[in-house]
C-alpha positions in Angstrom: 4.3 -0.9 8.2 0.9 -0.4 6.8 -0.4 -2.5 4.1 -3.2 -1.6 1.6 -4.8 -4.5 -0.1 -7.9 -5.0 -2.3 -9.0 -5.7 -5.9 -7.9 -3.7 -8.9 -9.5 -0.4 -9.3 -10.4 0.1 -5.6 -8.2 3.1 -5.2 -4.9 1.5 -3.6 -2.5 3.7 -5.9 -5.2 6.8 -5.2 -4.5 6.3 -1.6 -0.7 6.3 -1.9 -0.7 9.3 -4.2 -3.1 11.1 -1.6 -0.5 10.1 1.2 2.4 11.6 -0.9 0.7 15.0 -1.2 -0.2 14.9 2.6 3.4 14.1 3.6 4.6 17.1 1.8 2.3 19.6 3.5 3.4 21.8 6.2 2.7 20.6 9.7 0.3 23.4 10.4 -2.1 21.6 7.6 -1.5 18.4 9.1 1.3 17.2 6.9 4.9 15.8 7.8 6.6 18.7 5.8 9.1 16.4 4.1 9.8 14.4 1.1 8.4 11.1 0.0 10.2 8.1 -1.8 7.5 6.5 -3.9 8.6 3.1 -5.4 6.4 2.1 -8.3 6.5 -1.5 -9.5 3.5 -1.3 -12.0 4.1 2.1 -13.7 0.8 3.4 -12.0 2.0 6.7 -10.6 1.3 9.8 -12.7 2.5 13.5 -11.8 -0.7 14.6 -13.3 -2.8 12.7 -10.8 -0.7 13.9 -7.9 -1.2 17.6 -9.0 -5.0 17.0 -9.4 -5.2 15.7 -5.9 -3.2 18.6 -4.5 -5.0 21.3 -6.2 -8.6 19.8 -5.6 -8.1 18.8 -1.8 -6.1 21.8 -0.9 -7.1 24.6 -3.2 -6.4 27.5 -0.9 -2.9 26.3 -0.1 -1.9 25.1 -3.7 -2.8 28.5 -5.1 0.4 29.1 -6.9 2.5 27.1 -9.4 5.5 27.4 -7.2 3.7 25.4 -4.4 2.7 22.7 -6.9 6.1 22.4 -8.1 7.6 22.2 -4.6 5.3 19.4 -3.6 6.0 17.8 -7.0 9.8 17.9 -6.5 9.5 16.4 -3.1 8.1 13.2 -4.4 10.9 11.1 -5.6 9.7 8.4 -8.0 11.5 5.2 -8.3 10.4 2.5 -10.8 11.7 -1.0 -10.0 10.0 -3.9 -11.8 12.1 -7.0 -10.5 12.6 -8.2 -7.0 16.3 -7.6 -7.2 15.9 -4.0 -8.3 13.4 -3.5 -5.6 15.7 -4.9 -2.9 18.8 -3.0 -4.3 16.6 0.2 -3.9 15.7 -0.6 -0.3 19.1 -1.2 0.7 20.1 2.3 -0.6 17.3 4.2 0.9 18.9 5.1 4.3 21.2 7.5 2.5 18.4 9.0 0.5 16.1 9.4 3.7 19.0 11.4 5.3 19.9 13.6 2.3 16.3 14.3 1.2 14.5 14.6 4.4 12.2 11.8 3.5 9.1 11.5 5.9 7.3 8.7 4.0 8.2 5.5 2.0 5.7 3.9 -0.3 6.0 0.6 -2.3 3.1 0.2 -4.9 3.0 -2.7 -5.1 4.9 -5.4 -3.2 2.8 -8.0 -4.6 3.3 -7.2 -8.2 7.0 -8.0 -8.6 6.8 -11.1 -6.2 3.8 -12.7 -8.1 5.5 -12.2 -11.5 8.8 -13.9 -10.4 7.7 -16.5 -7.9 5.2 -19.1 -9.0 4.2 -21.0 -5.8 3.6 -24.1 -7.7 7.1 -24.6 -8.8 9.4 -26.5 -6.3 11.5 -24.2 -4.2 9.9 -20.8 -5.3 8.0 -20.7 -2.0 11.0 -20.8 0.1 12.8 -18.2 -2.2 9.7 -15.9 -2.1 9.5 -15.9 1.5 13.3 -15.2 1.9 12.9 -12.1 -0.2 9.7 -11.0 1.6 11.4 -11.5 4.8 14.6 -9.4 3.7 12.4 -6.6 2.2 10.2 -6.4 5.4 13.3 -6.4 7.6 14.7 -3.5 5.7 11.6 -1.5 5.6 11.0 -2.2 9.5 14.6 -0.9 10.0 14.2 2.2 8.2 10.8 2.9 9.7 12.1 2.4 13.1 15.5 4.1 12.6 14.1 7.3 11.2 10.5 7.2 12.8 8.8 7.4 9.4 5.7 5.5 8.2 5.9 2.9 5.3 3.0 2.0 3.2 2.9 -0.9 0.9 0.0 -2.0 -1.5 -0.8 -5.8 -1.8 -3.1 -7.8 -4.3 -5.9 -10.3 -3.3 -6.2 -13.9 -4.1 -8.7 -16.6 -3.7 -8.4 -19.0 -0.7 -9.9 -22.4 -1.4 -11.2 -24.4 1.6 -9.1 -27.4 2.1 -6.7 -26.5 -0.7 -2.9 -26.8 -0.1 -1.2 -23.6 0.5 0.5 -23.5 -2.9 -2.9 -23.8 -4.6 -4.3 -20.8 -2.6 -1.1 -18.7 -3.3 0.0 -19.1 0.4 -2.7 -17.0 1.9 -3.2 -16.9 5.7 -6.4 -18.3 7.1 -6.4 -15.4 9.4 -7.2 -13.0 6.7 -10.5 -14.7 6.0 -12.5 -11.9 7.7 -11.5 -9.5 5.0 -13.1 -10.2 1.7 -15.7 -12.8 1.1 -16.8 -14.4 -2.2 -20.0 -16.7 -2.6 -22.2 -17.9 0.0 -21.0 -21.5 0.2 -17.9 -20.8 2.3 -16.0 -22.7 -0.1 -13.7 -19.8 -1.2 -13.1 -16.3 -0.2 -10.8 -13.5 -1.3 -7.8 -12.6 1.1 -4.7 -10.7 1.2 -1.9 -12.3 -1.1 1.6 -13.2 -0.1 0.7 -15.6 2.7 1.4 -15.9 6.4 5.1 -15.1 6.6 4.2 -11.7 5.0 1.0 -11.3 7.0 3.1 -11.5 10.2 5.4 -8.6 9.1 2.6 -6.1 8.6 1.7 -4.0 11.6 -1.4 -2.5 10.0 -3.9 -3.8 7.2 -6.2 -1.8 5.5 -8.7 -3.5 2.9 -10.3 -1.8 0.0 -13.4 -3.3 -1.5 -16.3 -2.4 -3.7 -19.8 -1.9 -2.3 -21.4 -0.9 -5.7 -20.4 1.0 -8.8 -19.6 4.3 -7.1 -19.1 3.6 -3.4 -16.2 1.5 -1.9 -15.2 0.4 1.6 -12.0 0.7 3.6 -11.7 -2.0 6.4 -9.3 -1.8 9.4 -8.5 -5.4 9.5 -5.5 -5.5 11.5 -4.1 -2.8 13.7 -2.2 -2.4 17.1 -4.2 0.6 18.1 -7.7 0.6 16.3 -10.4 -1.9 16.6 -12.0 -3.4 13.4 -14.1 -1.2 11.8 -15.1 0.3 8.3 -15.6 3.4 6.3 -17.5 4.2 3.0 -15.7 6.3 0.5 -15.7 7.5 -3.0 -12.9 8.3 -5.4 -13.0 12.0 -6.7 -10.7 14.6 -7.9 -9.3 15.1 -4.5 -8.6 11.3 -3.9 -10.5 9.2 -1.6 -13.4 11.1 0.0 -15.0 9.4 3.2 -18.9 9.2 2.9 -19.6 8.0 6.6 -18.5 5.5 9.3 -20.1 2.2 9.7 -19.7 0.5 12.8 -19.8 -3.4 12.9 
């Protein structure tokens, strides 16, 4: 499972829509030549943006309306606004993956439904939240392994306060402190939300953050294959556009 995390406006949904386009492309163009299940929990996905990215990124391929319609029809959008609805959707995905030839599953965003329904300051909520996250992660890992397909999820960020109790810091993982920093005193830092339990479920973590008003940066913060590194990108009509490679 690959997690994309970062502050609002950094391009998490743009990344997911771009991956949706790529997954539908023929293998000769580096695609997966399959369908996509896109689970949207924030009503952020738009078909117009999907078409814009497709036309702008691959103008020579998407030169007919038929090809655009084919790609659009291969992206199966599901809107789930509650934790219960999301779990039910995940439990029913196996049949859909088989019948529709799904090659990519996206959940944008896992944090949105969790943080709306589970206040970590309320007694018992942390346990219930971790139970939900564990079950959701287990289902997604099973699907990824059983069908050999990638799973992409988006997460949000939260502030970790030094010396604070886990509930006060939204159960963030201290291991994530390398990701996003805030201030110079070291008293607080921005980290991936959802805590240690969730952090251990994620195989790969990519962190998006602002560099300035135009440029953003993607960090490979956790990966079983790649070393920690970063890339600068901008968001344009064709989606995320890499500007260069910055080594640590």
